[in-house]
C-alpha positions in Angstrom: 0.1 0.3 0.0 2.8 2.4 1.0 4.2 1.8 -2.4 1.3 2.4 -4.5 1.0 5.7 -2.6 4.7 6.8 -3.3 4.0 5.6 -7.0 1.0 8.0 -7.0 3.0 10.5 -5.9 6.0 10.2 -8.2 3.9 10.0 -10.9 2.0 13.5 -10.3 5.0 15.2 -9.7 6.7 13.9 -13.0 3.6 15.0 -15.1 3.6 18.4 -13.5 6.5 19.0 -14.7 6.2 18.0 -17.5 3.3 20.0 -17.9 5.0 23.1 -16.7 7.8 22.5 -19.5 5.2 22.4 -22.2 3.4 25.4 -21.1 6.6 27.5 -21.2 7.4 26.2 -24.5 4.1 27.1 -26.1 4.3 30.3 -24.9 8.3 30.8 -26.0 6.8 30.0 -29.5 3.9 32.0 -29.7 6.6 35.3 -28.3 8.6 34.4 -31.3 5.9 33.8 -33.3 4.2 37.5 -32.8 8.1 38.9 -32.9 8.8 36.9 -36.2 5.2 38.7 -37.6 5.9 41.9 -36.3 9.5 42.3 -37.8 8.2 40.7 -41.4 5.4 42.9 -41.9 5.9 45.3 -44.7 5.8 49.0 -43.9 3.6 50.9 -46.2 5.4 54.2 -48.2 3.3 57.3 -48.5 1.4 57.9 -51.7 3.5 61.1 -52.1 7.1 59.4 -51.7 6.3 57.8 -54.8 8.1 59.2 -57.9 6.6 61.3 -60.4 7.1 61.1 -63.7 6.6 64.3 -66.2 4.5 63.6 -69.3 6.1 63.5 -72.5 5.8 65.8 -74.9 6.2 65.4 -78.5 7.2 68.0 -81.1 6.8 68.0 -84.5 9.5 70.0 -86.1 7.6 69.6 -89.6 3.8 70.9 -88.1 4.8 74.5 -89.4 6.1 73.5 -93.2 4.0 75.7 -95.9 4.4 76.3 -99.8 3.7 79.7 -99.3 7.3 81.9 -99.3 8.2 84.5 -101.9 11.6 83.4 -101.8 14.3 80.9 -101.3 17.8 80.3 -101.8 19.7 77.1 -102.4 23.8 75.9 -102.5 24.9 72.5 -103.4 28.1 70.4 -104.2 27.6 69.8 -107.7 29.3 66.7 -110.2 29.2 67.3 -113.9 30.1 65.2 -116.7 31.3 66.6 -119.9 32.9 66.1 -123.0 35.6 68.6 -123.5 36.2 67.7 -127.4 33.5 66.8 -130.4 35.3 63.4 -131.0 36.6 62.4 -127.5 36.2 58.8 -126.4 36.8 60.3 -122.8 34.6 62.2 -121.2 35.5 64.6 -117.9 34.3 64.7 -114.4 33.9 67.8 -113.1 33.0 69.0 -109.5 31.8 72.3 -108.3 28.9 74.6 -106.7 25.8 75.2 -107.3 23.9 78.4 -106.4 20.3 79.0 -107.0 17.3 81.3 -105.9 13.8 81.2 -106.8 11.0 83.8 -106.8 7.4 82.3 -106.5 4.8 84.3 -108.4 2.0 81.6 -107.3 1.4 78.8 -105.2 2.5 76.4 -108.1 4.8 78.8 -110.2 8.0 80.4 -109.9 11.2 81.7 -111.6 14.4 80.1 -111.1 18.1 81.7 -111.5 20.6 78.9 -111.6 24.5 79.9 -111.3 27.0 76.8 -111.7 30.7 76.3 -111.7 32.5 72.9 -112.4 36.0 72.5 -112.2 38.2 69.2 -113.1 40.9 67.5 -115.7 40.0 65.7 -118.9 41.4 63.0 -121.1 42.9 64.2 -124.3 43.6 62.8 -127.4 46.7 61.6 -128.6 49.3 64.3 -129.3 52.7 64.6 -129.8 53.1 67.6 -127.2 53.2 65.2 -124.4 49.8 66.7 -122.7 47.8 64.7 -120.5 44.8 65.1 -117.8 44.9 69.1 -118.8 42.4 71.5 -116.9 39.0 72.3 -118.1 36.1 74.2 -116.5 32.3 75.4 -117.1 30.6 78.2 -115.2 26.7 77.9 -116.1 24.2 81.0 -115.9 20.7 79.8 -116.9 17.0 81.1 -115.6 13.3 79.3 -116.5 10.2 78.4 -114.8 9.8 75.8 -111.8 6.7 74.3 -111.0 5.6 73.2 -107.3 4.8 69.5 -108.2 3.3 67.0 -105.5 4.3 68.0 -102.0 3.3 67.4 -98.7 4.9 68.9 -95.2 7.7 65.8 -95.2 9.0 67.0 -98.9 7.9 68.7 -102.7 9.0 67.4 -106.3 10.0 70.7 -108.5 10.8 70.6 -111.9 12.1 72.8 -113.8 13.5 74.0 -117.5 16.4 77.0 -117.5 18.1 78.2 -120.4 21.0 80.3 -120.7 24.9 80.3 -121.4 27.9 78.5 -120.4 31.6 79.5 -120.8 33.8 76.5 -121.5 37.4 77.3 -120.5 39.5 74.2 -122.3 42.1 76.1 -123.2 43.7 76.8 -120.3 46.4 74.0 -119.7 47.2 73.4 -123.4 50.9 75.1 -122.6 49.8 77.7 -126.0 49.6 74.8 -128.1 45.8 74.6 -130.2 43.2 72.8 -128.8 43.0 71.0 -132.2 46.6 69.1 -130.6 44.0 67.4 -128.2 40.9 67.3 -129.6 39.0 69.7 -127.4 36.8 72.2 -128.1 38.0 76.3 -128.1 37.0 78.4 -125.3 33.8 80.0 -125.9 30.3 80.7 -124.6 27.5 78.5 -126.0 23.9 78.1 -125.3 22.9 75.6 -122.5 19.2 74.1 -121.7 19.1 72.5 -118.5 16.2 69.8 -117.7 15.4 68.4 -114.9 14.3 69.0 -111.0 14.8 69.5 -107.5 13.8 66.9 -104.6 13.4 68.6 -101.8 13.2 67.0 -98.2 12.0 69.4 -95.6 13.7 69.1 -92.1 12.0 72.6 -90.7 9.9 75.1 -91.8 12.7 77.2 -93.2 15.4 75.0 -94.0 15.1 72.1 -96.7 17.8 69.0 -97.6 18.0 69.4 -101.8 19.0 66.7 -104.3 19.0 68.6 -107.9 19.4 65.5 -111.3 19.7 67.6 -114.5 20.3 66.9 -118.2 22.6 69.5 -119.8 22.4 70.5 -122.9 25.2 72.2 -124.6 26.5 73.7 -127.8 29.8 74.0 -128.5 32.1 74.6 -131.8 35.8 74.3 -133.1 37.4 76.5 -135.2 39.4 74.5 -136.6 39.7 72.2 -139.5 36.4 71.0 -140.4 34.5 73.6 -137.9 32.6 71.0 -136.3 29.4 72.2 -134.1 28.1 69.5 -131.8 25.1 69.1 -129.1 25.9 66.9 -126.1 23.7 66.0 -123.6 25.3 65.4 -120.3 24.5 64.3 -115.9 24.5 66.9 -113.9 23.8 66.8 -110.1 24.0 68.6 -106.7 23.3 67.8 -103.2 22.8 70.8 -100.7 20.6 73.1 -98.3 17.9 75.3 -99.3 16.5 77.9 -97.0 13.1 79.5 -97.4 12.9 82.9 -96.4 9.9 84.3 -93.9 8.1 86.6 -96.7 5.1 85.2 -97.5 3.1 85.6 -101.1 
């Protein structure tokens, strides 16, 4: 009987100790859980602290393009192919400048004037003076009508036909020899016709990128031998910038 009482008391004490230890562990777990929840909870950012993006404003540089200017002028680097003599097999490639101005009479029609200068060297006919690659030059002055063709804010097509004269300088580098020695034309002023036009690409309301391809007709002659007179048609092109003045029609 005493043994039974002792075992019962011992069992109660052990059960009490186990219960007490379990309660402590549970309390500690709860405490750590709450601490961890409070630590991991995200902090809210006030709306006023968020970055503010400014609105993007698109600007169209061609918005004010108009075809109502009274005057314009263009200057371009120029190329011209020509023949320095009536029977030369080899042509010459000349470089220079093309200065052009326009006065617009109406919405579609204008008067254009052009001054062009080209210089370079040319192949020469077989000769006993040992002249090779002599200097040649052409200086054009022409005017005529131009027409404003299809156009919008991006660009325009402007055909023209110009009539005038050209000074051909062919004897400058011949060391005093007659041009007949190298089968060249004589130095002279010849009539000319320039047929082509402008491809305009607007960069702003005033500035235009301009490409001008042309067929160039010349009518040179020689005053030696059979005195040949010949009409040549050659290709020319210039690339440059045009400026439209503010004065309107």
